[in-house]
ROVEXMI-264108 format. One record per residue: residue in one letter; x, y, z of N, C-alpha, C in turn. Coordinates in nm, 2 decimals, decimal comma. Last residue first. Layout:
  residuo     nxx     nyy     nzz    caxx    cayy    cazz     cxx     cyy     czz
        A       X       Y       Z       X       Y       Z       X       Y       Z
...
***
This chain:
  residuo     nxx     nyy     nzz    caxx    cayy    cazz     cxx     cyy     czz
        X    2,86    1,41    1,32    2,97    1,37    1,22    2,99    1,49    1,12
        X    2,65    1,48    1,48    2,78    1,53    1,52    2,89    1,50    1,42
        X    2,44    1,35    1,36    2,44    1,50    1,35    2,58    1,55    1,39
        X    2,48    1,09    1,44    2,49    1,12    1,30    2,51    1,27    1,28
        X    2,44    1,11    1,71    2,57    1,07    1,66    2,59    1,11    1,52
        X    2,17    1,17    1,71    2,26    1,27    1,77    2,40    1,23    1,72
        X    2,06    0,94    1,61    2,05    1,06    1,53    2,15    1,17    1,58
        X    2,10    0,76    1,82    2,15    0,73    1,69    2,16    0,86    1,60
        X    1,95    0,88    2,02    2,09    0,86    2,04    2,16    0,84    1,91
        X    1,69    0,87    1,90    1,75    1,00    1,93    1,90    0,99    1,95
        X    1,65    0,59    1,89    1,65    0,67    1,77    1,72    0,80    1,79
        X    1,65    0,53    2,17    1,75    0,47    2,08    1,76    0,55    1,95
        X    1,42    0,67    2,25    1,55    0,71    2,31    1,67    0,65    2,22
        X    1,23    0,52    2,10    1,25    0,67    2,07    1,38    0,72    2,13
        X    1,26    0,27    2,21    1,29    0,29    2,07    1,31    0,44    2,04
        X    1,15    0,30    2,47    1,29    0,28    2,45    1,34    0,31    2,31
        X    0,90    0,54    2,53    0,94    0,42    2,46    1,09    0,42    2,44
        X    0,77    0,74    2,66    0,88    0,68    2,73    0,93    0,55    2,66
        X    0,65    1,05    2,53    0,67    0,90    2,52    0,78    0,86    2,61
        X    0,63    1,31    2,47    0,53    1,25    2,56    0,54    1,10    2,56
        X    0,85    1,35    2,30    0,84    1,43    2,43    0,73    1,38    2,52
        X    0,87    1,23    2,06    0,91    1,15    2,18    0,88    1,23    2,31
        X    0,82    1,42    1,87    0,73    1,30    1,88    0,75    1,22    2,01
        X    1,04    1,59    1,91    0,90    1,64    1,92    0,80    1,52    1,95
        X    1,25    1,43    1,85    1,24    1,49    1,99    1,10    1,54    2,01
        X    1,20    1,36    1,58    1,20    1,26    1,69    1,18    1,32    1,83
        X    1,24    1,61    1,46    1,11    1,54    1,45    1,09    1,44    1,56
        X    1,51    1,65    1,51    1,41    1,75    1,56    1,27    1,68    1,56
        X    1,62    1,43    1,38    1,63    1,45    1,52    1,53    1,54    1,58
        X    1,56    1,50    1,12    1,49    1,38    1,17    1,50    1,39    1,33
        X    1,74    1,71    1,09    1,59    1,74    1,09    1,51    1,62    1,15
        X    1,97    1,56    1,10    1,95    1,66    1,20    1,80    1,71    1,21
        X    1,95    1,38    0,87    1,96    1,33    1,01    1,92    1,44    1,12
        X    1,68    1,49    0,65    1,82    1,47    0,68    1,83    1,43    0,83
        X    1,37    1,32    0,58    1,45    1,42    0,64    1,60    1,39    0,66
        X    1,31    1,19    0,25    1,31    1,18    0,39    1,40    1,28    0,46
        X    1,14    1,10   -0,04    1,23    1,19    0,03    1,20    1,17    0,18
        X    1,12    0,86   -0,31    1,08    0,91   -0,18    1,18    1,00   -0,12
        X    1,02    0,68   -0,59    1,10    0,79   -0,53    1,03    0,83   -0,40
        X    0,98    0,32   -0,56    0,93    0,45   -0,58    1,02    0,56   -0,52
        X    1,07    0,07   -0,48    1,08    0,11   -0,62    1,03    0,25   -0,65
        X    1,04    0,07   -0,20    0,96   -0,02   -0,28    0,95    0,03   -0,43
        X    1,19    0,37   -0,21    1,12    0,28   -0,12    1,02    0,20   -0,20
        X    1,48    0,56   -0,26    1,38    0,48   -0,32    1,32    0,39   -0,21
        X    1,56    0,91   -0,20    1,59    0,77   -0,20    1,48    0,69   -0,28
        X    1,70    1,22   -0,10    1,62    1,15   -0,20    1,66    1,00   -0,19
        X    1,66    1,42    0,19    1,74    1,32    0,11    1,65    1,24    0,02
        X    1,59    1,77    0,25    1,56    1,63    0,25    1,65    1,55    0,16
        X    1,58    2,04    0,27    1,71    1,97    0,31    1,70    1,82    0,31
        X    1,33    2,11    0,21    1,44    2,17    0,13    1,57    2,10    0,16
        X    1,17    1,99    0,41    1,17    1,93    0,27    1,29    1,98    0,19
        X    1,21    2,17    0,62    1,26    2,03    0,63    1,27    1,97    0,49
        X    1,09    2,39    0,51    1,23    2,40    0,56    1,29    2,26    0,56
        X    0,83    2,31    0,45    0,92    2,35    0,34    1,07    2,35    0,38
        X    0,72    2,26    0,71    0,74    2,15    0,62    0,85    2,19    0,51
        X    0,85    2,39    1,01    0,79    2,42    0,88    0,83    2,32    0,77
        X    0,76    2,31    1,34    0,85    2,29    1,22    0,77    2,32    1,09
        X    0,58    2,33    1,56    0,70    2,42    1,55    0,80    2,39    1,44
        X    0,44    2,02    1,52    0,46    2,13    1,60    0,59    2,21    1,58
        X    0,36    1,93    1,19    0,44    1,89    1,31    0,46    2,02    1,39
        X    0,09    1,82    0,98    0,18    1,92    1,03    0,25    1,86    1,16
        X   -0,04    1,60    0,88   -0,05    1,72    0,80    0,05    1,83    0,86
        X    0,04    1,25    0,83    0,02    1,36    0,92    0,03    1,49    0,84
        X   -0,07    0,93    0,76   -0,04    1,06    0,70   -0,06    1,16    0,81
        X    0,03    0,59    0,77   -0,03    0,70    0,84    0,02    0,83    0,78
        X   -0,02    0,26    0,67    0,02    0,39    0,63   -0,05    0,50    0,71
        X   -0,09   -0,01    0,69   -0,01    0,05    0,79    0,05    0,18    0,75
        X   -0,28   -0,07    0,49   -0,15   -0,11    0,47   -0,05   -0,04    0,57
        X   -0,50    0,23    0,49   -0,48    0,08    0,48   -0,33    0,05    0,46
        X   -0,43    0,51    0,70   -0,48    0,45    0,58   -0,44    0,30    0,58
        X   -0,51    0,76    0,93   -0,46    0,62    0,92   -0,52    0,57    0,79
        X   -0,42    1,08    0,95   -0,50    1,00    0,87   -0,45    0,85    0,86
        X   -0,42    1,36    1,16   -0,36    1,23    1,13   -0,46    1,14    1,06
        X   -0,35    1,70    1,18   -0,45    1,60    1,13   -0,37    1,47    1,11
        X   -0,21    1,93    1,25   -0,20    1,80    1,33   -0,30    1,70    1,30
        X   -0,42    2,20    1,13   -0,29    2,14    1,18   -0,31    2,01    1,26
        X   -0,64    2,17    0,85   -0,62    2,20    1,00   -0,49    2,13    1,04
        X   -0,68    2,09    0,60   -0,60    2,21    0,62   -0,57    2,24    0,76
        X   -0,85    1,89    0,61   -0,71    1,85    0,59   -0,62    1,97    0,61
        X   -1,10    2,00    0,61   -1,04    1,97    0,74   -0,90    1,93    0,73
        X   -1,18    2,01    0,35   -1,12    2,13    0,40   -1,06    2,11    0,54
        X   -1,31    1,76    0,32   -1,18    1,78    0,26   -1,11    1,90    0,32
        X   -1,46    1,64    0,62   -1,47    1,70    0,49   -1,33    1,74    0,45
        X   -1,47    1,31    0,77   -1,44    1,45    0,77   -1,44    1,51    0,63
        X   -1,46    1,02    0,76   -1,56    1,09    0,84   -1,52    1,24    0,86
        X   -1,38    0,94    0,42   -1,35    0,94    0,56   -1,46    1,03    0,63
        X   -1,54    0,74    0,17   -1,51    0,88    0,22   -1,48    0,87    0,37
        X   -1,37    0,44    0,06   -1,49    0,51    0,11   -1,44    0,65    0,15
        X   -1,13    0,34   -0,01   -1,25    0,28   -0,07   -1,38    0,34   -0,02
        X   -0,88    0,44    0,06   -0,97    0,38    0,16   -1,08    0,30    0,10
        X   -0,79    0,54   -0,18   -0,71    0,44   -0,11   -0,79    0,37    0,00
        X   -0,99    0,72   -0,26   -0,95    0,61   -0,35   -0,88    0,50   -0,27
        X   -0,98    0,90   -0,04   -1,10    0,82   -0,07   -1,07    0,70   -0,15
        X   -0,72    1,00   -0,09   -0,75    0,93    0,04   -0,88    0,84    0,02
        X   -0,76    1,13   -0,33   -0,67    1,02   -0,32   -0,69    0,93   -0,20
        X   -0,93    1,33   -0,25   -0,98    1,23   -0,34   -0,89    1,11   -0,34
        X   -0,76    1,47   -0,08   -0,88    1,41   -0,02   -0,93    1,30   -0,12
        X   -0,57    1,57   -0,26   -0,53    1,48   -0,16   -0,65    1,40   -0,10
        X   -0,74    1,74   -0,41   -0,67    1,62   -0,47   -0,63    1,52   -0,37
        X   -0,79    1,92   -0,21   -0,90    1,84   -0,26   -0,85    1,72   -0,34
        X   -0,54    2,04   -0,14   -0,61    1,96   -0,04   -0,73    1,87   -0,10
        X   -0,39    2,20   -0,31   -0,39    2,05   -0,33   -0,48    1,97   -0,24
        X   -0,40    2,47   -0,25   -0,40    2,43   -0,39   -0,41    2,28   -0,41
        X   -0,38    2,49    0,03   -0,51    2,53   -0,04   -0,51    2,49   -0,19
        X   -0,20    2,19    0,13   -0,22    2,34    0,12   -0,35    2,36    0,04
        X    0,01    1,96    0,28   -0,12    1,99    0,23   -0,15    2,14    0,24
        X    0,26    1,77    0,27    0,25    1,92    0,26    0,11    1,95    0,20
        X    0,27    1,50    0,49    0,23    1,55    0,36    0,21    1,70    0,37
        X    0,46    1,26    0,62    0,43    1,40    0,65    0,40    1,46    0,51
        X    0,40    0,93    0,69    0,43    1,03    0,59    0,38    1,16    0,64
        X    0,50    0,61    0,79    0,46    0,74    0,84    0,50    0,85    0,74
        X    0,43    0,29    0,79    0,48    0,39    0,70    0,42    0,52    0,74
        X    0,50    0,00    1,00    0,42    0,11    0,95    0,50    0,20    0,86
        X    0,67   -0,18    1,12    0,57   -0,23    1,03    0,50   -0,12    0,96
        X    1,01   -0,21    1,20    0,89   -0,13    1,19    0,79   -0,19    1,09
        X    1,33   -0,25    1,35    1,20   -0,31    1,30    1,09   -0,21    1,30
        X    1,64   -0,13    1,25    1,52   -0,11    1,33    1,40   -0,18    1,27
        X    1,94    0,01    1,21    1,88   -0,13    1,20    1,76   -0,12    1,30
        X    1,98    0,31    1,04    1,96    0,24    1,17    1,89    0,11    1,15
        X    2,00    0,45    0,80    2,10    0,35    0,84    2,08    0,28    0,97
        X    1,81    0,61    0,70    1,93    0,68    0,75    2,03    0,58    0,81
        X    1,61    0,42    0,65    1,68    0,48    0,54    1,80    0,56    0,58
        X    1,53    0,38    0,92    1,60    0,27    0,84    1,67    0,33    0,72
        X    1,41    0,62    0,97    1,53    0,58    1,05    1,60    0,47    0,98
        X    1,20    0,60    0,79    1,30    0,70    0,76    1,43    0,67    0,84
        X    1,06    0,40    0,93    1,11    0,37    0,79    1,22    0,47    0,75
        X    0,99    0,53    1,17    1,08    0,42    1,17    1,14    0,39    1,03
        X    0,94    0,88    1,07    0,92    0,76    1,16    1,03    0,65    1,13
        X    0,87    0,97    0,72    0,92    1,00    0,86    0,91    0,87    0,94
        X    0,88    1,09    0,40    0,88    0,97    0,48    0,94    1,00    0,62
        X    0,71    1,36    0,28    0,83    1,32    0,35    0,80    1,19    0,42
        X    0,59    1,51   -0,02    0,57    1,41    0,09    0,71    1,38    0,15
        X    0,42    1,73   -0,22    0,54    1,71   -0,15    0,51    1,62   -0,03
        X    0,25    1,63   -0,51    0,23    1,67   -0,37    0,36    1,64   -0,29
        X    0,21    1,55   -0,77    0,32    1,65   -0,74    0,29    1,72   -0,60
        X    0,06    1,34   -0,82   -0,01    1,47   -0,80    0,08    1,59   -0,78
        X    0,24    1,14   -0,83    0,17    1,18   -0,96    0,10    1,31   -0,94
        X    0,31    1,12   -0,57    0,41    1,17   -0,66    0,35    1,21   -0,79
        X    0,07    1,01   -0,48    0,11    1,15   -0,44    0,22    1,20   -0,52
        X    0,06    0,76   -0,61   -0,05    0,86   -0,62    0,00    1,00   -0,59
        X    0,30    0,64   -0,54    0,27    0,66   -0,68    0,16    0,77   -0,69
        X    0,27    0,63   -0,26    0,38    0,72   -0,32    0,35    0,74   -0,47
        X    0,05    0,45   -0,24    0,05    0,59   -0,18    0,15    0,68   -0,25
        X    0,16    0,23   -0,35    0,05    0,29   -0,42    0,04    0,44   -0,37
        X    0,36    0,17   -0,16    0,40    0,20   -0,30    0,29    0,27   -0,37
        X    0,20    0,12    0,06    0,29    0,24    0,06    0,33    0,27   -0,08
        X    0,08   -0,12    0,00    0,00    0,00    0,00    0,09    0,13    0,00
***
């Protein structure tokens, strides 16, 4: 399902960043993860196309209207362990995107944050968490950022 997601959003020219555990793996960390977390740059010019793609992927209309995608911190769970987020506290998507790394995931073009930006994301997501994996991710990223 992640491949389909990337195909659809790349076809719409919607800026997407792979974040979370899969991005950690792309940065070189040996880590188990089942899900695909994406930060999508949703704005006034693309939110309806994004909404239509979500309907297509789900097979039904979600329980919110398309314009609600413009609200901050929206999380959309999609089939195939895919989750989409629309914003991250105190971080500008375009700043992170401008420094992103290009790669391939399941044969599709994907961008993911550079190590220091991933560290910022991890610290924000881990602030209310006591998961050991978050502490391990942060330690790994701190070493990468010092290089």
